[in-house]
VEXMAR-293281 format. One record per atom (N, C-alpha, C): x negated, z, y. Coordinates in steps of 0.1 Angstrom, whole numbers, padded with zeros to 4 digits, always signed. Layout:
REM residues N
XZY ...
This chain:
REM residues 184
+0302-0425+0534 +0293-0431+0543 +0300-0438+0555 +0310-0432+0559 +0318-0438+0570 +0310-0441+0582 +0302-0431+0587 +0294-0434+0600 +0284-0445+0598 +0277-0444+0586 +0267-0455+0583 +0273-0468+0583 +0284-0470+0576 +0291-0483+0575 +0296-0487+0588 +0302-0479+0596 +0307-0482+0609 +0296-0487+0618 +0285-0479+0618 +0273-0483+0627 +0267-0496+0623 +0267-0499+0610 +0262-0512+0605 +0271-0523+0609 +0284-0521+0608 +0293-0532+0612 +0293-0535+0627 +0289-0525+0635 +0288-0526+0649 +0273-0530+0654 +0264-0532+0644 +0250-0534+0648 +0248-0548+0654 +0241-0548+0665 +0238-0561+0671 +0229-0570+0662 +0231-0583+0663 +0224-0593+0655 +0215-0600+0664 +0202-0602+0661 +0193-0610+0668 +0187-0621+0659 +0185-0632+0664 +0180-0643+0655 +0165-0645+0658 +0157-0645+0648 +0143-0647+0649 +0139-0657+0639 +0134-0669+0644 +0130-0680+0635 +0140-0684+0625 +0153-0685+0629 +0164-0689+0621 +0169-0678+0611 +0164-0666+0612 +0168-0655+0604 +0176-0645+0612 +0188-0642+0607 +0197-0632+0614 +0193-0618+0610 +0189-0610+0620 +0183-0597+0618 +0192-0587+0625 +0197-0577+0617 +0205-0566+0624 +0196-0556+0629 +0200-0550+0641 +0192-0540+0648 +0200-0527+0646 +0194-0517+0640 +0202-0505+0637 +0193-0492+0638 +0199-0481+0642 +0192-0469+0644 +0183-0465+0632 +0188-0467+0620 +0181-0463+0608 +0169-0471+0605 +0170-0484+0608 +0159-0493+0605 +0150-0496+0616 +0155-0494+0628 +0148-0498+0640 +0146-0487+0651 +0154-0477+0650 +0153-0466+0660 +0161-0470+0673 +0168-0481+0673 +0176-0486+0684 +0189-0492+0678 +0200-0490+0684 +0203-0479+0694 +0199-0466+0689 +0199-0456+0697 +0194-0443+0694 +0200-0437+0681 +0192-0429+0674 +0197-0423+0662 +0205-0410+0665 +0218-0411+0662 +0227-0400+0664 +0226-0389+0653 +0226-0376+0656 +0224-0366+0646 +0234-0366+0635 +0247-0370+0639 +0257-0370+0629 +0255-0381+0618 +0249-0392+0623 +0246-0403+0613 +0234-0399+0604 +0224-0393+0610 +0213-0388+0602 +0217-0377+0592 +0225-0369+0597 +0230-0358+0588 +0238-0364+0576 +0247-0374+0579 +0255-0380+0568 +0246-0386+0558 +0235-0393+0563 +0226-0400+0554 +0218-0389+0545 +0213-0379+0552 +0206-0368+0545 +0214-0361+0534 +0227-0358+0538 +0236-0351+0528 +0238-0360+0516 +0241-0373+0519 +0243-0382+0508 +0231-0384+0499 +0219-0384+0504 +0207-0385+0496 +0206-0372+0487 +0208-0361+0493 +0207-0348+0486 +0217-0347+0475 +0229-0353+0477 +0240-0353+0467 +0237-0362+0455 +0228-0372+0458 +0225-0382+0447 +0213-0379+0439 +0206-0368+0442 +0194-0365+0434 +0194-0350+0431 +0187-0347+0420 +0186-0333+0416 +0174-0327+0424 +0177-0321+0435 +0166-0316+0444 +0158-0305+0437 +0163-0298+0427 +0156-0288+0420 +0145-0294+0412 +0145-0307+0409 +0135-0314+0401 +0124-0320+0410 +0125-0319+0423 +0116-0326+0433 +0106-0316+0438 +0093-0320+0437 +0082-0312+0444 +0079-0317+0458 +0080-0330+0460 +0076-0336+0473 +0085-0348+0475 +0088-0350+0488 +0095-0362+0493 +0084-0371+0498 +0084-0384+0494 +0074-0394+0498 +0081-0405+0506 +0076-0409+0517 +0082-0419+0525 +0072-0427+0533 +0074-0440+0534 +0065-0449+0542 +0067-0447+0557 +0056-0448+0565 +0058-0448+0579 +0063-0462+0583 +0071-0464+0592 +0075-0454+0602 +0090-0450+0600 +0098-0460+0596 +0113-0458+0597 +0119-0449+0586 +0111-0445+0576 +0116-0436+0566 +0114-0422+0570 +0106-0420+0581 +0102-0406+0584 +0114-0398+0589 +0123-0403+0598 +0134-0395+0603 +0144-0391+0592 +0146-0400+0583 +0155-0397+0572 +0149-0387+0563 +0137-0389+0559 +0130-0379+0550 +0128-0366+0557 +0126-0365+0570 +0124-0353+0577 +0137-0345+0576 +0149-0351+0578 +0161-0345+0577 +0164-0339+0563 +0161-0347+0553 +0162-0342+0539 +0153-0331+0536 +0141-0332+0541 +0131-0321+0539 +0135-0308+0546 +0140-0309+0558 +0145-0297+0565 +0157-0291+0558 +0166-0299+0552 +0178-0294+0545 +0175-0288+0531 +0164-0292+0525 +0161-0288+0512 +0148-0279+0510 +0141-0278+0521 +0128-0271+0521 +0118-0277+0511 +0119-0290+0509 +0109-0298+0500 +0099-0304+0510 +0086-0302+0507 +0076-0308+0516 +0077-0323+0516 +0073-0329+0527 +0073-0344+0529 +0059-0350+0531 +0057-0361+0524 +0044-0368+0525 +0047-0382+0532 +0040-0385+0542 +0042-0398+0549 +0030-0407+0544 +0034-0419+0539 +0024-0429+0536 +0022-0437+0549 +0009-0437+0553 +0005-0442+0566 -0002-0456+0565 -0003-0462+0576 -0010-0475+0578 -0024-0472+0583 -0027-0460+0586 -0040-0456+0591 -0048-0448+0581 -0061-0453+0579 -0070-0446+0569 -0077-0435+0576 -0077-0423+0570 -0084-0411+0575 -0097-0408+0566 -0097-0413+0554 -0108-0410+0545 -0109-0396+0540 -0098-0389+0540 -0097-0376+0535 -0099-0376+0520 -0103-0365+0514 -0105-0363+0500 -0091-0366+0493 -0092-0374+0482 -0080-0377+0475 -0071-0388+0480 -0075-0394+0491 -0067-0404+0498 -0066-0417+0488 -0054-0422+0486 -0052-0433+0478 -0048-0445+0487 -0054-0456+0485 -0051-0468+0492 -0042-0477+0484 -0032-0484+0491 -0024-0493+0484 -0022-0505+0493 -0019-0516+0486 -0017-0529+0494 -0002-0532+0493 +0004-0533+0505 +0018-0536+0507 +0020-0550+0511 +0028-0557+0504 +0032-0571+0507 +0047-0572+0507 +0052-0576+0518 +0067-0579+0519 +0069-0593+0522 +0082-0597+0524 +0085-0611+0527 +0080-0615+0541 +0076-0605+0549 +0072-0609+0563 +0059-0602+0568 +0052-0594+0559 +0041-0587+0564 +0032-0583+0552 +0020-0581+0554 +0011-0574+0544 +0002-0565+0551 -0001-0554+0545 -0010-0544+0551 -0015-0534+0540 -0025-0526+0544 -0030-0515+0536 -0022-0503+0540 -0019-0494+0531 -0013-0481+0534 -0020-0470+0526 -0019-0458+0530 -0027-0447+0525 -0018-0435+0522 -0021-0429+0511 -0013-0417+0506 -0023-0405+0504 -0019-0394+0510 -0026-0381+0507 -0016-0371+0502 -0021-0361+0496 -0013-0349+0493 -0002-0351+0482 -0004-0361+0474 +0004-0363+0462 -0006-0362+0450 -0003-0353+0441 -0012-0350+0430 -0006-0354+0417 -0015-0356+0407 -0010-0359+0393 +0000-0349+0389 +0011-0353+0383 +0021-0344+0378 +0032-0341+0389 +0029-0343+0401 +0040-0340+0412 +0052-0349+0408 +0064-0342+0410 +0077-0349+0408 +0081-0353+0422 +0083-0366+0425 +0086-0370+0438 +0099-0377+0439 +0104-0376+0451 +0116-0384+0456 +0111-0394+0466 +0112-0407+0464 +0108-0417+0474 +0120-0421+0482 +0119-0420+0495 +0130-0424+0504 +0125-0434+0514 +0133-0444+0516 +0129-0454+0527 +0142-0458+0534 +0141-0465+0545 +0152-0469+0553 +0160-0481+0547 +0152-0492+0544 +0158-0504+0540 +0151-0510+0528 +0158-0515+0519 +0152-0523+0508 +0156-0538+0511 +0146-0546+0513 +0149-0560+0516 +0143-0569+0505 +0129-0570+0505 +0123-0578+0495 +0118-0570+0483 +0116-0557+0485 +0111-0548+0475 +0096-0546+0475 +0089-0553+0484 +0074-0553+0484 +0069-0539+0487 +0074-0532+0497 +0070-0519+0500 +0072-0509+0489 +0084-0508+0484 +0087-0499+0473 +0079-0502+0460 +0076-0515+0457 +0068-0518+0446 +0054-0513+0447 +0048-0515+0459 +0034-0510+0461 +0034-0494+0460 +0044-0488+0466 +0044-0473+0466 +0046-0468+0452 +0056-0473+0445 +0059-0468+0432 +0047-0470+0422 +0041-0482+0423 +0029-0484+0415 +0018-0475+0418 +0015-0473+0431 +0004-0464+0434 +0007-0449+0430 +0019-0445+0432 +0023-0431+0428 +0021-0429+0413 +0026-0438+0405 +0026-0437+0391 +0013-0440+0385 +0008-0452+0388 -0004-0457+0381 -0017-0451+0386 -0019-0450+0399 -0031-0445+0405 -0032-0430+0406 -0020-0424+0409 -0020-0409+0412 -0015-0402+0399 -0006-0407+0392 +0000-0400+0381 +0011-0391+0384 +0018-0394+0395 +0030-0386+0399 +0042-0391+0391 +0052-0383+0390 +0064-0387+0383 +0075-0390+0394 +0080-0402+0394 +0090-0406+0403 +0104-0402+0397 +0110-0392+0404 +0123-0387+0399 +0134-0396+0404 +0133-0400+0416 +0144-0408+0422 +0137-0417+0433 +0143-0428+0436 +0140-0437+0447 +0153-0441+0454 +0154-0437+0467 +0166-0439+0474 +0164-0446+0487 +0172-0456+0491 +0171-0462+0504 +0185-0460+0511 +0185-0460+0524 +0197-0459+0531 +0205-0472+0530 +0198-0483+0532 +0204-0496+0533 +0197-0506+0524 +0205-0513+0516 +0199-0524+0507 +0205-0537+0513 +0196-0546+0516 +0201-0560+0520 +0203-0567+0507 +0216-0569+0504 +0221-0575+0491 +0216-0590+0491 +0213-0596+0502 +0209-0610+0502 +0194-0611+0503 +0187-0599+0501 +0172-0599+0502 +0166-0607+0491 +0154-0611+0493 +0146-0619+0483 +0139-0610+0474 +0143-0610+0461 +0136-0601+0452 +0124-0607+0445 +0114-0609+0453 +0102-0615+0447 +0093-0605+0440 +0096-0593+0441 +0088-0582+0435 +0096-0575+0424 +0089-0570+0415 +0096-0563+0404 +0094-0548+0406 +0105-0541+0408 +0105-0526+0409 +0109-0521+0396 +0100-0512+0391 +0103-0506+0377 +0112-0494+0378 +0118-0491+0389 +0127-0480+0391 +0140-0484+0396 +0150-0477+0392 +0164-0479+0397 +0164-0474+0411 +0166-0483+0421 +0166-0479+0435 +0180-0477+0439 +0184-0465+0442 +0197-0462+0447 +0198-0465+0462 +0210-0470+0466 +0212-0473+0480 +0225-0467+0484 +0225-0462+0497 +0237-0456+0502 +0248-0467+0506 +0243-0478+0510 +0252-0489+0514 +0244-0502+0512 +0252-0513+0507 +0246-0526+0505 +0253-0535+0516 +0244-0544+0522 +0249-0552+0533 +0244-0566+0531 +0251-0576+0538 +0246-0589+0540 +0248-0592+0555 +0241-0601+0560 +0243-0606+0574 +0248-0620+0572 +0260-0622+0577 +0267-0635+0576 +0275-0638+0588 +0273-0650+0593 +0281-0655+0605 +0279-0645+0617 +0267-0640+0619 +0265-0632+0630 +0270-0617+0629 +0274-0613+0617 +0279-0600+0615 +0273-0593+0603 +0272-0580+0603 +0268-0572+0591 +0281-0570+0583 +0280-0573+0570 +0292-0571+0562 +0287-0561+0550 +0296-0551+0548 +0293-0542+0537 +0298-0549+0524 +0289-0548+0513 +0293-0554+0500 +0291-0543+0490 +0297-0545+0478 +0295-0536+0467 +0282-0539+0460 
């Protein structure tokens, strides 16, 4: 994960309401997402899961889409985007997402009972998004969650939510003294 780690260590830090926030291509789309970084992330995700056991890749909009698209293209596994917009299509499942900084409704289509899914997201911070997604997939839809993987885990995140799945991360970070630091 050389490119991901280097790009995180070089990430600009902005302060918002006393919180030091890193700005990164994976989590924010700025600076621009370089193909070699995206490829490194996608290959690492593919190496960490048994793609033969996956029917669908599931990702929340918006920042999980580019990672999941790369994995989907490399594996030929279809991708489902969980959206913040309701279409009212048949089989649409609504879920409530609450994070440390936001709450909203999200909507899932095209995941069916018994589907074996890989959940991919950009960053795990509080766990609110992944908690809502995994609960809806398992409890409301009846899908089987094979793996849950994030590119970046904020090791100093607030774990107010209980995730019933082992969430793999490609890299763990903290923001300290105006810098992103890689931690185990």
